[in-house]
DORO-433003 format. One record per atom (N, C-alpha, C): x, y, z; residue in three letters. Coordinates in steps of 0.2 Angstrom, whole numbers, plus 5000, padded with zeros to 4 digits. Layout:
BEGIN
XYZALA/...
// end
This chain:
BEGIN
522256245579UNK/522756215575UNK/522556185568UNK/521956165568UNK/521656135562UNK/521656195557UNK/521356255559UNK/521356315555UNK/522056335552UNK/522556335557UNK/523156345555UNK/523456305549UNK/523256235549UNK/523456195544UNK/523156205538UNK/522556235538UNK/522156255532UNK/522556315528UNK/522756355532UNK/523156415529UNK/523856385526UNK/524156335530UNK/524756305527UNK/524556275520UNK/523956235520UNK/523856205514UNK/523656255508UNK/523356305510UNK/523156355505UNK/523856385502UNK/524256405507UNK/524956435505UNK/525356395500UNK/525256325502UNK/525656275498UNK/525456275491UNK/524856295489UNK/524656305482UNK/525256345478UNK/525456395481UNK/525956435477UNK/526556405475UNK/526956375480UNK/527656345478UNK/527556285473UNK/526956255474UNK/526856195469UNK/526756225462UNK/526356275462UNK/526256305455UNK/526856335452UNK/527256365456UNK/527856395454UNK/528356345452UNK/528456285456UNK/528856235454UNK/528656205447UNK/528056195446UNK/527856175439UNK/527956225433UNK/527956285435UNK/528056335430UNK/528756335427UNK/529256315431UNK/529956305428UNK/529956265422UNK/529556205423UNK/529556165417UNK/529156185411UNK/528556225413UNK/528156255407UNK/528556305403UNK/528856345407UNK/529256395404UNK/529856375400UNK/530256325403UNK/530756295399UNK/530556255393UNK/530056225393UNK/529856185387UNK/529456215382UNK/529056265384UNK/528556295379UNK/528556365377UNK/528956405381UNK/528956475380UNK/529556495376UNK/529556555372UNK/530156575369UNK/530756595373UNK/531356565371UNK/531856565376UNK/532156635376UNK/532156675370UNK/532456735370UNK/532056795371UNK/531456795374UNK/531056845376UNK/530856855383UNK/531356855388UNK/531156855395UNK/530756915397UNK/530856975394UNK/530457035395UNK/529657025393UNK/529557005387UNK/528956995385UNK/528656935389UNK/529056885390UNK/528756825394UNK/528556845401UNK/528856895404UNK/528656915411UNK/528056965410UNK/528057005405UNK/527457045404UNK/526857015403UNK/526856955399UNK/526256925397UNK/526056875402UNK/526556865407UNK/526356825413UNK/525956875418UNK/526256935419UNK/525956975424UNK/525357015423UNK/525357045417UNK/524757095415UNK/524057055414UNK/524056995411UNK/523356965410UNK/523156945417UNK/523656915421UNK/523356895428UNK/523156955432UNK/523457015432UNK/523257075435UNK/522557095433UNK/522457095426UNK/521757115423UNK/521257065426UNK/521357005426UNK/520856955428UNK/520656965435UNK/521156985439UNK/521056995447UNK/520657065447UNK/520857115443UNK/520457175444UNK/519757165442UNK/519657125437UNK/518957105435UNK/518557075440UNK/518857035444UNK/518557005450UNK/518457045456UNK/518857095457UNK/518857145463UNK/518957215460UNK/518457245458UNK/518557315455UNK/518657365461UNK/519257375463UNK/519457425468UNK/520057455466UNK/520057525467UNK/520657565465UNK/521057575471UNK/521657585471UNK/522057595477UNK/521957675479UNK/522057685485UNK/521957745488UNK/522557765492UNK/522757825493UNK/523257855497UNK/523957825496UNK/524257795501UNK/524957765500UNK/524957705495UNK/524357675494UNK/524357615490UNK/524557635483UNK/524457695480UNK/524657705473UNK/525457695473UNK/525857715477UNK/526557705476UNK/526757635479UNK/526457615484UNK/526557545486UNK/526457495481UNK/525957495478UNK/525757455472UNK/526357455467UNK/526557515465UNK/527057525460UNK/527757485463UNK/527957505469UNK/528557475472UNK/528557395472UNK/527957375475UNK/527857295475UNK/527857265469UNK/527457295464UNK/527457275457UNK/528057265454UNK/528557315455UNK/529157315452UNK/529557255455UNK/529557245461UNK/529957195464UNK/529657125463UNK/529057115465UNK/528757055465UNK/528557025458UNK/528457075454UNK/528257045447UNK/528757065442UNK/528957125441UNK/529357145435UNK/530057115436UNK/530457135441UNK/531057105441UNK/531057035443UNK/530657005447UNK/530656935449UNK/530456895443UNK/529956915439UNK/529756875434UNK/530256865428UNK/530656925427UNK/531156925422UNK/531756875424UNK/531956885430UNK/532456835432UNK/532256765432UNK/531656745434UNK/531456675435UNK/531356655427UNK/531156695423UNK/531056675416UNK/531756655413UNK/532256695414UNK/532956685412UNK/533156625415UNK/533056615422UNK/533356555425UNK/533056495422UNK/532356495421UNK/532056435418UNK/532256415411UNK/532556465407UNK/532756445401UNK/533456425401UNK/533856445406UNK/534556435406UNK/534756365410UNK/534256345414UNK/534456295419UNK/533956235418UNK/534156175419UNK/533656115420UNK/533156135425UNK/532556105424UNK/531956125428UNK/532156105436UNK/532456055437UNK/532656035444UNK/533156085447UNK/533656105443UNK/534156155446UNK/533856225447UNK/533456245442UNK/533156315442UNK/532756325449UNK/532356265450UNK/531856275456UNK/532256265463UNK/532756225463UNK/533156215469UNK/533456275472UNK/533756315467UNK/534156375470UNK/533656415474UNK/533056425472UNK/532556465476UNK/532456445483UNK/532656385485UNK/532556355492UNK/532956385497UNK/533356435495UNK/533756475500UNK/533256525503UNK/532656535500UNK/532256595502UNK/532056585509UNK/531856525512UNK/531656525519UNK/532156565524UNK/532756545524UNK/533256585528UNK/533256655526UNK/533256675520UNK/533256745518UNK/532656785521UNK/532056755520UNK/531456785522UNK/531456795530UNK/531656745533UNK/531756745541UNK/532156805543UNK/532756815540UNK/533256865542UNK/532956935540UNK/532656935534UNK/532357005532UNK/531757025536UNK/531356975538UNK/530756985542UNK/530957015549UNK/531456995552UNK/531657015558UNK/531657095559UNK/532057125555UNK/532057205555UNK/531457235552UNK/531157205547UNK/530657235543UNK/529957235546UNK/529757175549UNK/529157165552UNK/529157135559UNK/529757145562UNK/529857125569UNK/529657055571UNK/529757005566UNK/529656935568UNK/530356905569UNK/530556895575UNK/531156865577UNK/531156785575UNK/531556755571UNK/531456685569UNK/531656645575UNK/531256595576UNK/531356545581UNK/531856495579UNK/532156475585UNK/532756425583UNK/532556365579UNK/531956335581UNK/531756285577UNK/531656295570UNK/531356355568UNK/531256375561UNK/531956385558UNK/532456415561UNK/533056425558UNK/533356355557UNK/533356305562UNK/533656245561UNK/533256205555UNK/532656205554UNK/532256175549UNK/532456205542UNK/532556275542UNK/532756305536UNK/533456285534UNK/533956275539UNK/534556245537UNK/534556175535UNK/534156135538UNK/534056065535UNK/533756065528UNK/533256105527UNK/533056115520UNK/533556135515UNK/533956185517UNK/534456215513UNK/535056155511UNK/535156115517UNK/535656065516UNK/535356015510UNK/534756005511UNK/534455955505UNK/534455985498UNK/534456055498UNK/534456085492UNK/535256075489UNK/535656085493UNK/536356075491UNK/536556005489UNK/536255955492UNK/536255895489UNK/535955885482UNK/535455915481UNK/535155905475UNK/535555945469UNK/535856005471UNK/536256045466UNK/536856015465UNK/537255985470UNK/537955965469UNK/537955895466UNK/537655885461UNK/537555815458UNK/537855815451UNK/538155865449UNK/538455865442UNK/537955865436UNK/537355895438UNK/536755895433UNK/537055925426UNK/536955905421UNK/537155935414UNK/536755995413UNK/536956045410UNK/536656105408UNK/536656155413UNK/536956145419UNK/536956195424UNK/537456255422UNK/537256315422UNK/537656365420UNK/537656425425UNK/538256455425UNK/538356505430UNK/537856565430UNK/537756595424UNK/537256645423UNK/536556625425UNK/536356565424UNK/535756535426UNK/535656535433UNK/536156505437UNK/536156505444UNK/536156575447UNK/536556625444UNK/536556685447UNK/535856725446UNK/535556705440UNK/534856735439UNK/534356705444UNK/534356645445UNK/533956615450UNK/534056635457UNK/534756645459UNK/534856675466UNK/534656745467UNK/534756785461UNK/534456855462UNK/533756855462UNK/533356815459UNK/532656805459UNK/532456785466UNK/532856745470UNK/532656725476UNK/532756785481UNK/533256825480UNK/533356885485UNK/532856935484UNK/532656945477UNK/532157005476UNK/531556975479UNK/531356915478UNK/530656895480UNK/530656895487UNK/531156875491UNK/531156875498UNK/531056945501UNK/531356995498UNK/531357055501UNK/530657085499UNK/530357075493UNK/529757095491UNK/529157065494UNK/529257005496UNK/528656965500UNK/528656995507UNK/529257005510UNK/529257025517UNK/528957105517UNK/529157135512UNK/528857205512UNK/528157205511UNK/527857155507UNK/527157145506UNK/526857135513UNK/527157095517UNK/526857075523UNK/526857135528UNK/527357185527UNK/527457245531UNK/526857295529UNK/526757295523UNK/526257355520UNK/525557335520UNK/525457265519UNK/524757245517UNK/524257225522UNK/524457235529UNK/524057205534UNK/523357245534UNK/522857205533UNK/522157225533UNK/521957245526UNK/522357255521UNK/522157275514UNK/521857215511UNK/521457225506UNK/521157175502UNK/521657135498UNK/521657065499UNK/522157025496UNK/522157025488UNK/521457015486UNK/521357015479UNK/521557085475UNK/521357135478UNK/521457205476UNK/522157225476UNK/522557205481UNK/523257225481UNK/523657185477UNK/523457125476UNK/523857075471UNK/523757095464UNK/523057115463UNK/522957135456UNK/523357195454UNK/523357245458UNK/523757305457UNK/524457295456UNK/524757255460UNK/525457235459UNK/525557205453UNK/525157155451UNK/525257125444UNK/525157175438UNK/524657215439UNK/524557265433UNK/525157315433UNK/525357335438UNK/525857385438UNK/526557355436UNK/526657295438UNK/527257255435UNK/527257245428UNK/526657225425UNK/526557215418UNK/526657275414UNK/526357335417UNK/526457395413UNK/527157425413UNK/527457405419UNK/528157425419UNK/528557395413UNK/528457325412UNK/528857285408UNK/528657295400UNK/528057315398UNK/527857315391UNK/528257365387UNK/528357435390UNK/528757475385UNK/529557455385UNK/529757425391UNK/530457405391UNK/530557345386UNK/530057305386UNK/530057245381UNK/530057265374UNK/529657315373UNK/529557345366UNK/530257375363UNK/530557405368UNK/531257445366UNK/531757395365UNK/531857345370UNK/532357295370UNK/532257235366UNK/531657215365UNK/531557145362UNK/531157155355UNK/530957215354UNK/530657235347UNK/529957215348UNK/529657185342UNK/528957165341UNK/528857105346UNK/528257095348UNK/528057035352UNK/528156975348UNK/528356915352UNK/528456855348UNK/527756825346UNK/527856785340UNK/527256755337UNK/527256685342UNK/526656675344UNK/526556615349UNK/526156565346UNK/526356505346UNK/526056445344UNK/525456425349UNK/525056375347UNK/524556355352UNK/524756325358UNK/525356285358UNK/525556265365UNK/525856325369UNK/526156375366UNK/526456425369UNK/525856465373UNK/525356475369UNK/524756515372UNK/524456475378UNK/524456415377UNK/524156375383UNK/524656375389UNK/525356375387UNK/525856385393UNK/525756455396UNK/525656505392UNK/525556575395UNK/524956575399UNK/524456535397UNK/523856535401UNK/523956505408UNK/524356455408UNK/524556425414UNK/524956465419UNK/525456495415UNK/525956545419UNK/525556605422UNK/525056625418UNK/524756685420UNK/524156675425UNK/523756625424UNK/523156615428UNK/523256575434UNK/523656525433UNK/523756475439UNK/524456495443UNK/524956495439UNK/525656505443UNK/525756585445UNK/525256625443UNK/525256695445UNK/524656715448UNK/524156725445UNK/523556755448UNK/523356705455UNK/523156645454UNK/523056605459UNK/523556595464UNK/524156585462UNK/524756565466UNK/524856625471UNK/524856685468UNK/525056745472UNK/524556765477UNK/523856755475UNK/523356765480UNK/523456715486UNK/523556655484UNK/523656605490UNK/524256625494UNK/524856645491UNK/525456665494UNK/525356725499UNK/525056775496UNK/524956835500UNK/524456825506UNK/523956775505UNK/523456765510UNK/523856725515UNK/524356685514UNK/524756645519UNK/525156695523UNK/525456745519UNK/525856795523UNK/525456835528UNK/524756845526UNK/524356875531UNK/524256845537UNK/524156775537UNK/523956735542UNK/524556695546UNK/525056685542UNK/525656645545UNK/526256695546UNK/526756675550UNK/527356715550UNK/527756705544UNK/528256755542UNK/528656745536UNK/529056685536UNK/529356665542UNK/529756605542UNK/529356545541UNK/528756535543UNK/528356485541UNK/528156485534UNK/527956535531UNK/527856545524UNK/528456525520UNK/529056545522UNK/529656535519UNK/529856455518UNK/529656425524UNK/529756355524UNK/529256315519UNK/528656335519UNK/528256305514UNK/528456315507UNK/528856375506UNK/529156385499UNK/529656325497UNK/529856285502UNK/530256235500UNK/529956185495UNK/529256185495UNK/528956135491UNK/529056155483UNK/529256215482UNK/529456235475UNK/530056195472UNK/530556185475UNK/531056145472UNK/530856065472UNK/530456045477UNK/530255975477UNK/529855965471UNK/529356015469UNK/528956005463UNK/529356005457UNK/529856055457UNK/530256065451UNK/530655995450UNK/530955965455UNK/531355905454UNK/530955855452UNK/530355845455UNK/529955785453UNK/529655795446UNK/529455855444UNK/529255865437UNK/529855855432UNK/530455875434UNK/530955865430UNK/531155795429UNK/531055755434UNK/531155685433UNK/530555645429UNK/529955665431UNK/529455625428UNK/529255645421UNK/529355705420UNK/529055735413UNK/529655755408UNK/530155785411UNK/530755805407UNK/531255755406UNK/531255695409UNK/531755645408UNK/532355655412UNK/532355705417UNK/532955715421UNK/533055655426UNK/533655635427UNK/533755575431UNK/533755605438UNK/533455565443UNK/533455575450UNK/533855525453UNK/534455555455UNK/534955515458UNK/534855505466UNK/535155455469UNK/535055435476UNK/535255505480UNK/535755535478UNK/535955595481UNK/535355645481UNK/535055655475UNK/534555705475UNK/533955685479UNK/533755615479UNK/533255585483UNK/533355605491UNK/533955595493UNK/534155615500UNK/534055685501UNK/534155725496UNK/534055795497UNK/533355815497UNK/532955785493UNK/532155795494UNK/531955775501UNK/532155715503UNK/531955695510UNK/532155755515UNK/532755775515UNK/532855835519UNK/532455895518UNK/532355915512UNK/531855975511UNK/531255965514UNK/530855905513UNK/530255885515UNK/530255885523UNK/530755865526UNK/530855865533UNK/530855935536UNK/531255975532UNK/531256045535UNK/530556075535UNK/530156065529UNK/529456095529UNK/529056065535UNK/529055995535UNK/528555965540UNK/528755985547UNK/529455975549UNK/529655995556UNK/529556065558UNK/529656105552UNK/529556185554UNK/528856195555UNK/528356155554UNK/527656165556UNK/527456135562UNK/527856095565UNK/527756055571UNK/527856095577UNK/527356105581UNK/527456135587UNK/526956115592UNK/526956135598UNK/526556105603UNK/525756125602UNK/525356075602UNK/524656085601UNK/524356145604UNK/524056185601UNK/523656245604UNK/524156305605UNK/524756295603UNK/525156355604UNK/525156405598UNK/524956465598UNK/524856505592UNK/525456525589UNK/525456535583UNK/525956555579UNK/526156635581UNK/526756655578UNK/526856725580UNK/526356775576UNK/526156755570UNK/525656795566UNK/524956795570UNK/524756735572UNK/524156725575UNK/524156775582UNK/524656775586UNK/524656815592UNK/524556885591UNK/524756905584UNK/524756975583UNK/524156995579UNK/523756945577UNK/523256955572UNK/522657005575UNK/522557055572UNK/522057105574UNK/521357075575UNK/520957115579UNK/520257085580UNK/519857095573UNK/519257065572UNK/518957065566UNK/518657135565UNK/518557175570UNK/518257245569UNK/518857285567UNK/519457275569UNK/520057315567UNK/520257295560UNK/520157235558UNK/520257215551UNK/519857245546UNK/519157255548UNK/518757285544UNK/518857355543UNK/519157385548UNK/519357465548UNK/519957465543UNK/520457425544UNK/521057435540UNK/520857405533UNK/520357365532UNK/520257345525UNK/520057405520UNK/519857455523UNK/519657515519UNK/520257555516UNK/520857525517UNK/521457555513UNK/521357555506UNK/520957505503UNK/520857505496UNK/520057505495UNK/519857545491UNK/519157555490UNK/518957565482UNK/
// end
C-alpha cells in the first residue's frame, strides 16, 4: 500500500506541472505562434531525455513512437497552447478534468481495464466539481478556447491509454524521449510553412520555454508514463484532476483571477474525487498491480528498446 502511494505521488508531479504551465504559457509565451510554441516545448525535452538515455527504437517502436509522438506531443501541445492563450488559466485547466471518465472508458476496450464503480463515481464527483468551477461567468471564456481544450483532453486520453497498451516493459525514459523528439520533428516544418520565421524571444519567454520543456514536459511525462506503468488508467486519470486544481489556485494567487465560493466548492469536490478514488481496502492490490509481470519478465520485455 505504501509503495502504491509512492507511485501516486510520483504521478501527481505531472498534472501539477501541467496546471502551472497554463499560466506560464498564457503570461509569457507568444500568443500567435502555437505551432512553434508546441515544437519548442517538445523537441528540446526529447533531446534532453535522449542525452540521458541513449537508446534507439527497434522493431515496431519506430512507428509506435511516431504515432504516439503525433498524438501525445504534436496535436496535444498545439491544442493546449491555443487553449492557454484563449482562456483564463483557471478555465483552461478545468476543461481537462473530464479526462478521468474518458480514460476509464477508453481503457476498457484498449487495455481490458474495466472501471470499478467507485472509480466511476469519484470521476463523476470530480467532473461535477469542474462544472461548478466552469459555470461561474468567468470573463474571457471563449467557445474556440473551450473547444480547443476539450479536443486536447480527448486526444491526450486516447494517446495515454494507447501508450499504456504499447509500452509495457519498454524503457520509460527512452520511449518518452522518442515520442517527444518525433512530435517536435513533425511540428517544425509545419510551423515554418504556416507561421513563417521563428518568433523572437525575450529573456522571460526563454525562461518560460525552459519551464514548459524541461519541467512541464520532460519531467512531467516521465512521471506520468511511469504512473501508467504501475497504476490503472482510471487511477491515473483521477490523479489528473490535480491539473485543474493547480490551474485554478495559480490563476487566483498569481494571475489575479477571483476565486468564488462556487469555485471553492468545486475544488473541494475535485479533491474529494482524487482522494476517494485512491481509498480502498488496505492490502488490496490495484488492477495494474495484479497484472504486473515478474521482474524477470520485465527485464525480457525491456529489450524492446536498445
